[in-house]
C-alpha positions as CSV (number, residue, x, y, z in Angstrom):
1,X,5.7,-42.0,-21.6
2,X,4.9,-39.4,-24.2
3,X,6.8,-39.5,-27.5
4,X,7.2,-35.8,-27.2
5,X,9.1,-35.9,-23.9
6,X,9.8,-38.4,-21.2
7,X,13.4,-39.9,-21.3
8,X,14.1,-38.2,-24.6
9,X,14.0,-34.8,-22.9
10,X,17.4,-35.5,-21.3
11,X,19.0,-37.4,-24.2
12,X,19.8,-34.5,-26.4
13,X,22.5,-31.9,-26.4
14,X,21.6,-29.6,-23.5
15,X,24.7,-27.4,-24.0
16,X,23.6,-26.6,-27.5
17,X,20.5,-24.8,-26.4
18,X,20.7,-21.0,-26.4
19,X,18.5,-18.0,-26.0
20,X,16.1,-17.7,-28.9
21,X,15.8,-21.4,-29.6
22,X,12.3,-22.9,-29.9
23,X,11.8,-26.2,-28.1
24,X,9.1,-28.5,-26.9
25,X,8.7,-28.1,-23.1
26,X,6.5,-29.7,-20.5
27,X,3.5,-27.3,-19.8
28,X,1.5,-29.4,-17.5
29,X,3.2,-32.4,-15.9
30,X,0.0,-34.1,-14.7
31,X,-1.4,-34.2,-18.2
32,X,2.0,-34.8,-19.9
33,X,1.2,-31.8,-22.1
34,X,4.2,-30.7,-24.2
35,X,4.0,-27.3,-25.9
36,X,6.2,-25.1,-28.0
37,X,8.3,-22.6,-26.1
38,X,11.0,-20.0,-26.8
39,X,14.0,-19.8,-24.5
40,X,14.5,-16.3,-23.2
41,X,17.2,-16.9,-20.6
42,X,19.5,-19.7,-19.4
43,X,21.0,-20.0,-15.9
44,X,22.6,-23.4,-15.3
45,X,20.0,-26.0,-15.5
46,X,17.2,-23.4,-15.4
47,X,15.5,-22.1,-18.5
48,X,13.2,-19.0,-18.6
49,X,10.7,-19.6,-21.4
50,X,7.8,-18.0,-23.2
51,X,5.0,-20.3,-24.1
52,X,4.2,-19.4,-27.7
53,X,0.5,-20.4,-27.3
54,X,0.0,-18.1,-24.4
55,X,0.1,-14.5,-23.1
56,X,3.5,-13.3,-21.6
57,X,2.0,-13.3,-18.1
58,X,2.6,-17.1,-18.1
59,X,6.4,-16.9,-18.9
60,X,8.2,-19.0,-16.3
61,X,11.4,-20.7,-15.2
62,X,11.5,-24.5,-15.8
63,X,14.0,-27.2,-15.1
64,X,16.1,-28.9,-17.7
65,X,14.2,-32.1,-17.4
66,X,11.1,-30.3,-18.7
67,X,12.7,-29.6,-22.1
68,X,13.0,-31.9,-25.0
69,X,16.6,-31.3,-26.2
70,X,15.9,-33.4,-29.3
71,X,13.3,-30.9,-30.6
72,X,13.4,-30.7,-34.4
73,X,11.6,-28.4,-36.9
74,X,9.6,-31.5,-38.0
75,X,8.5,-32.2,-34.4
76,X,7.5,-28.6,-33.8
77,X,5.5,-28.6,-37.1
78,X,3.7,-31.8,-36.0
79,X,2.8,-30.3,-32.7
80,X,1.5,-27.1,-34.4
81,X,-0.7,-29.1,-36.7
82,X,-2.2,-31.1,-33.9
83,X,-2.8,-28.2,-31.6
84,X,-6.2,-28.3,-30.2
85,X,-8.4,-25.6,-31.7
86,X,-10.8,-25.7,-28.9
87,X,-11.0,-22.9,-26.3
88,X,-8.2,-23.1,-23.7
89,X,-8.9,-21.3,-20.5
90,X,-5.4,-19.9,-20.4
91,X,-5.2,-18.8,-24.0
92,X,-4.7,-15.2,-25.1
93,X,-8.0,-14.2,-26.7
94,X,-6.6,-12.6,-29.8
95,X,-6.2,-9.1,-28.3
96,X,-2.8,-7.4,-28.4
97,X,-1.5,-5.7,-25.3
98,X,0.7,-3.5,-27.4
99,X,-1.7,-1.9,-29.9
100,X,-0.3,1.6,-30.7
101,X,3.4,0.7,-30.1
102,X,5.6,1.0,-33.2
103,X,8.0,-1.9,-34.0
104,X,11.1,-0.3,-32.4
105,X,9.2,0.6,-29.2
106,X,7.8,-2.9,-29.0
107,X,11.2,-4.5,-29.4
108,X,12.7,-2.3,-26.8
109,X,9.8,-2.9,-24.4
110,X,10.0,-6.7,-24.8
111,X,13.8,-6.8,-24.4
112,X,13.8,-4.7,-21.2
113,X,10.8,-6.6,-19.6
114,X,11.2,-10.1,-21.0
115,X,12.0,-11.7,-17.6
116,X,10.0,-11.2,-14.4
117,X,12.2,-9.8,-11.6
118,X,9.7,-10.7,-8.9
119,X,8.1,-14.1,-8.6
120,X,5.5,-13.4,-5.9
121,X,4.2,-10.5,-3.8
122,X,2.7,-10.7,-0.3
123,X,0.1,-8.0,0.4
124,X,-2.1,-8.4,3.5
125,X,-3.1,-12.0,3.9
126,X,-2.5,-12.8,0.2
127,X,0.6,-14.2,-1.6
128,X,0.1,-13.7,-5.3
129,X,2.2,-14.8,-8.3
130,X,3.2,-11.9,-10.5
131,X,2.7,-11.8,-14.3
132,X,5.2,-9.3,-15.6
133,X,8.4,-7.3,-15.0
134,X,8.2,-4.2,-12.9
135,X,11.0,-1.5,-13.0
136,X,11.6,-1.4,-9.3
137,X,14.1,1.1,-7.6
138,X,17.7,0.0,-7.8
139,X,18.0,-0.4,-4.1
140,X,15.4,-3.2,-4.4
141,X,16.4,-4.8,-7.7
142,X,18.8,-4.0,-10.5
143,X,19.8,-5.6,-13.7
144,X,21.7,-8.9,-13.3
145,X,20.2,-9.5,-9.8
146,X,18.4,-12.8,-9.4
147,X,14.6,-12.6,-9.4
148,X,13.1,-11.8,-6.0
149,X,11.2,-14.8,-4.7
150,X,8.7,-12.8,-2.6
151,X,8.4,-9.0,-2.3
152,X,6.5,-7.9,0.8
153,X,4.1,-5.0,0.7
154,X,2.3,-3.1,3.5
155,X,-1.3,-3.1,2.3
156,X,-1.9,0.4,3.7
157,X,1.2,2.4,2.9
158,X,2.2,0.2,-0.1
159,X,5.8,0.4,1.0
160,X,7.6,-2.8,-0.1
161,X,10.5,-4.8,1.3
162,X,12.7,-7.7,0.3
163,X,12.4,-9.5,3.6
164,X,9.5,-10.3,5.9
165,X,11.4,-8.9,8.9
166,X,11.7,-5.5,7.3
167,X,8.0,-5.5,6.7
168,X,7.3,-6.5,10.3
169,X,9.5,-3.6,11.6
170,X,7.6,-1.2,9.3
171,X,4.2,-2.5,10.5
172,X,5.3,-2.1,14.2
173,X,6.2,1.5,13.6
174,X,3.0,2.0,11.6
175,X,0.9,0.7,14.5
176,X,2.8,2.7,17.1
177,X,2.2,5.9,15.2
178,X,-1.5,5.0,14.7
179,X,-1.2,5.8,11.0
180,X,-4.4,5.7,8.9
181,X,-5.4,2.3,7.7
182,X,-6.7,3.5,4.3
183,X,-5.3,5.1,1.2
184,X,-4.4,8.8,1.5
185,X,-6.8,11.3,0.0
186,X,-10.6,11.7,0.2
187,X,-13.2,9.0,0.5
188,X,-15.7,9.9,-2.2
189,X,-17.8,6.8,-2.2
190,X,-19.1,4.3,0.5
191,X,-21.7,1.7,0.1
192,X,-21.8,-1.2,2.5
193,X,-18.2,-2.4,2.7
194,X,-17.0,-0.9,-0.6
195,X,-15.2,2.4,-0.6
196,X,-13.5,4.6,-3.2
197,X,-10.7,7.0,-2.3
198,X,-9.5,9.8,-4.6
199,X,-5.7,10.1,-4.3
200,X,-3.9,13.0,-5.9
201,X,-0.6,12.0,-7.5
202,X,0.9,15.4,-6.7
203,X,0.0,15.3,-3.0
204,X,0.7,11.6,-2.3
205,X,3.5,11.0,-4.8
206,X,5.3,8.1,-3.0
207,X,2.1,6.2,-2.3
208,X,1.0,6.5,-6.0
209,X,4.4,5.5,-7.3
210,X,4.3,2.4,-5.1
211,X,0.9,1.6,-6.4
212,X,2.3,1.8,-10.0
213,X,5.2,-0.5,-9.1
214,X,2.8,-3.0,-7.8
215,X,0.3,-2.7,-10.6
216,X,3.1,-3.0,-13.3
217,X,3.6,-6.6,-12.1
218,X,0.1,-7.4,-13.5
219,X,0.0,-5.1,-16.5
220,X,2.2,-5.7,-19.5
221,X,1.3,-2.8,-21.8
222,X,1.4,0.2,-19.5
223,X,4.4,2.5,-19.1
224,X,5.2,3.3,-15.5
225,X,4.8,7.0,-14.9
226,X,7.6,8.3,-12.7
227,X,5.8,11.6,-12.7
228,X,2.4,10.8,-11.1
229,X,1.6,14.5,-10.5
230,X,-0.8,14.9,-13.5
231,X,-2.9,11.9,-12.4
232,X,-5.7,11.2,-10.0
233,X,-6.0,7.7,-8.7
234,X,-9.4,6.2,-7.7
235,X,-8.7,3.4,-5.3
236,X,-11.4,0.8,-4.6
237,X,-11.3,-0.9,-1.2
238,X,-13.0,-3.5,0.8
239,X,-13.5,-2.2,4.4
240,X,-13.7,-4.0,7.7
241,X,-12.7,-3.4,11.3
242,X,-9.0,-3.8,10.3
243,X,-9.1,-1.0,7.8
244,X,-9.6,-0.5,4.0
245,X,-8.0,-3.1,1.9
246,X,-7.1,-2.2,-1.7
247,X,-8.7,-4.4,-4.3
248,X,-8.1,-2.3,-7.5
249,X,-8.0,1.1,-8.9
250,X,-8.1,3.3,-12.0
251,X,-6.1,6.4,-12.8
252,X,-7.2,9.4,-14.7
253,X,-5.4,12.4,-16.1
254,X,-6.4,15.7,-14.4
255,X,-6.8,17.2,-17.9
256,X,-7.1,15.0,-21.0
257,X,-7.1,16.6,-24.5
258,X,-8.6,13.3,-25.8
259,X,-11.4,13.2,-23.1
260,X,-10.0,10.0,-21.6
261,X,-11.8,9.3,-18.4
262,X,-9.5,6.4,-17.5
263,X,-5.8,6.0,-18.1
264,X,-5.1,2.6,-16.3
265,X,-7.3,0.0,-14.7
266,X,-6.5,-3.0,-12.6
267,X,-8.3,-5.3,-10.2
268,X,-5.6,-7.2,-8.3
269,X,-5.6,-11.0,-9.1
270,X,-6.7,-12.0,-5.6
271,X,-9.9,-9.9,-6.0
272,X,-10.7,-10.8,-9.6
273,X,-14.0,-12.5,-10.5
274,X,-15.8,-10.6,-7.8
275,X,-17.3,-8.0,-10.1
276,X,-14.9,-5.2,-9.2
277,X,-13.6,-4.6,-12.8
278,X,-17.2,-3.9,-13.9
279,X,-17.6,-1.6,-10.8
280,X,-14.5,0.4,-11.7
281,X,-15.6,0.9,-15.3
282,X,-19.1,1.9,-14.2
283,X,-17.7,4.3,-11.6
284,X,-15.4,6.1,-14.2
285,X,-18.5,6.8,-16.4
286,X,-20.5,8.0,-13.4
287,X,-17.8,10.6,-12.8
288,X,-18.0,11.6,-16.5
289,X,-21.7,12.1,-16.0
290,X,-21.1,14.5,-13.1
291,X,-18.5,16.3,-15.2
292,X,-21.1,16.5,-18.1
293,X,-18.6,15.0,-20.5
294,X,-18.4,12.0,-22.8
295,X,-15.6,9.7,-21.8
296,X,-13.5,6.9,-23.2
297,X,-10.6,4.8,-21.8
298,X,-7.0,5.6,-22.9
299,X,-5.6,3.4,-25.6
300,X,-4.1,0.9,-26.0
301,X,-6.3,-1.3,-23.8
302,X,-4.9,-4.5,-22.3
303,X,-6.3,-7.8,-23.4
304,X,-8.4,-8.1,-20.2
305,X,-9.3,-4.4,-20.3
306,X,-10.6,-4.6,-23.9
307,X,-12.8,-7.6,-23.0
308,X,-14.2,-5.8,-19.9
309,X,-15.0,-2.6,-21.8
310,X,-16.6,-4.3,-24.7
311,X,-18.8,-6.2,-22.3
312,X,-19.7,-3.0,-20.3
313,X,-20.5,-1.0,-23.4
314,X,-22.7,-3.8,-24.8
315,X,-24.5,-4.5,-21.5
316,X,-25.4,-0.8,-20.8
317,X,-26.6,-0.1,-24.4
318,X,-28.6,-3.3,-24.6
319,X,-30.5,-2.6,-21.4
320,X,-31.5,0.8,-22.8
321,X,-32.5,-0.7,-26.2
322,X,-34.5,-3.4,-24.4
323,X,-36.5,-0.8,-22.5
324,X,-37.1,1.1,-25.7
325,X,-38.1,-2.0,-27.6
326,X,-40.6,-2.9,-24.8
327,X,-42.4,0.5,-25.0
328,X,-46.1,0.0,-25.8
329,X,-46.1,3.0,-28.2
330,X,-44.4,2.1,-31.5
331,X,-43.6,5.8,-32.2
332,X,-41.5,5.8,-29.0
333,X,-39.3,2.9,-30.1
334,X,-36.6,5.1,-31.6
335,X,-33.3,6.5,-30.3
336,X,-30.3,8.1,-31.9
337,X,-26.6,7.6,-31.3
338,X,-26.5,11.1,-29.7
339,X,-29.2,10.2,-27.3
340,X,-27.5,7.0,-26.3
341,X,-24.3,9.0,-25.7
342,X,-26.1,11.5,-23.5
343,X,-27.6,8.8,-21.4
344,X,-24.4,6.8,-20.9
345,X,-21.6,9.3,-21.2
346,X,-20.0,7.0,-23.8
347,X,-18.3,8.5,-26.8
348,X,-20.3,8.2,-30.0
349,X,-17.6,6.2,-31.7
350,X,-17.5,3.6,-28.9
351,X,-21.3,3.2,-29.2
352,X,-21.1,2.9,-33.0
353,X,-18.4,0.3,-32.8
354,X,-20.3,-1.7,-30.2
355,X,-23.6,-1.7,-32.1
356,X,-21.8,-2.8,-35.3
357,X,-20.1,-5.6,-33.4
358,X,-23.5,-6.7,-32.1
359,X,-25.0,-6.4,-35.6
360,X,-27.6,-4.0,-34.3
361,X,-26.4,-0.9,-36.3
362,X,-27.2,-1.6,-39.9
363,X,-26.9,0.4,-43.2
364,X,-30.3,0.6,-44.9
365,X,-31.3,2.7,-47.9
366,X,-28.4,5.2,-47.6
367,X,-28.5,5.6,-43.8
368,X,-27.5,3.9,-40.6
369,X,-30.4,2.6,-38.4
370,X,-30.4,0.9,-35.0
371,X,-32.2,-2.4,-35.3
372,X,-34.0,-3.1,-32.0
373,X,-34.8,-6.7,-32.6
374,X,-36.0,-8.1,-29.3
375,X,-34.6,-11.6,-30.0
376,X,-31.2,-10.2,-30.9
377,X,-31.1,-7.9,-27.9
378,X,-32.0,-10.8,-25.6
379,X,-29.4,-13.0,-27.2
380,X,-26.6,-10.5,-26.7
381,X,-27.7,-9.7,-23.1
382,X,-27.5,-13.3,-22.2
383,X,-23.8,-13.3,-23.3
384,X,-22.8,-10.1,-21.4
385,X,-22.7,-11.5,-17.9
386,X,-24.0,-9.7,-14.8
387,X,-23.4,-6.1,-13.9
388,X,-20.8,-6.9,-11.2
389,X,-20.7,-4.9,-8.0
390,X,-23.3,-2.2,-8.5
391,X,-22.5,1.5,-8.3
392,X,-25.0,3.7,-6.5
393,X,-24.7,7.2,-8.0
394,X,-26.4,8.7,-4.9
395,X,-23.4,7.6,-2.8
396,X,-20.8,9.5,-4.8
397,X,-19.7,12.6,-3.1
398,X,-17.5,14.3,-5.6
399,X,-17.1,17.5,-7.6
400,X,-15.1,18.0,-10.8
401,X,-11.7,19.5,-10.3
402,X,-10.6,22.9,-11.4
403,X,-7.4,22.1,-13.4
404,X,-4.2,24.0,-12.6
405,X,-2.7,25.7,-15.7
406,X,0.4,23.4,-15.5
407,X,-1.7,20.5,-16.7
408,X,-3.2,22.3,-19.6
């Protein structure tokens, strides 16, 4: 029996616990792992807590017997001092999902979204635990309603229902009408079983809004856009004889003053670790190349988005530098930031920041130089991971849009 929990967890004054209190709570029962948590909500013998060591996506309801009601400041201090400094696979990696939000906006955001209103979603053959709150329509969920255990999505229309019977009735009508089993819009890419559809938020408003409701359950920092008209959605699918199944997407403003080539990016949890995140990022830059523009993602980036972009920028730049460094003619082993930008469609600032982070861009005798050290390049390449699902530019069938004056 752990001295942090066990029988002691029930011996204290349970009634004295209130929202905002910090306590020791049982994180992993099988390991008797007690961690610091903040109580966000209390309903009977159930407590909704935020684990202070971890990202908000792991906030959860726990039973009273998982809380040490005898928690003291001294005990919390002892736990903090003994906290393992080694990497924890669940730990937030030091990136802030809320970069760019002022203190008032952040406080309002956290108050409104502090408790998940849906525990799980079923989409296709997958049942997935959600990570965050989503501002669903009032007919589905409203303030003070209990959390929905499972929200049922049609994987083709993205309509969602509170009961499985409602979903089944929808699917029956869907089959009888022989509706398309793919996202609305144009298929602009197909290679093997991977497709990308371009969906116009102005033409397929309900479908795009439903996609935003679903995506918000896995994204903490993004504001849900009720007006999806100014956006294009690029939806990645795995295709089989049953249809095209959504695995992720990115959205993009039809006209961006800041040259953002991506507003929001998500690979749904059931399809993560398959290389689709890298595919989506690569695809957004291939579209920028067709547009003959330099692109960058909209800020703030999520924690996962930041890691993905830093890896992508590094991998693409390092491959170019490796080829240059291997050139037999020493006079050809030079390249400028502008030339790297032209080849990749990356913004110059993103290139500079990446090369500085990799210690490849150095200040020497009054000027910045790119140090193509073969050992350093190989070292960083070994840490960037693979390219993910590859994008074949020859398979993209797309032309830049002529922007309507209402978006200018």
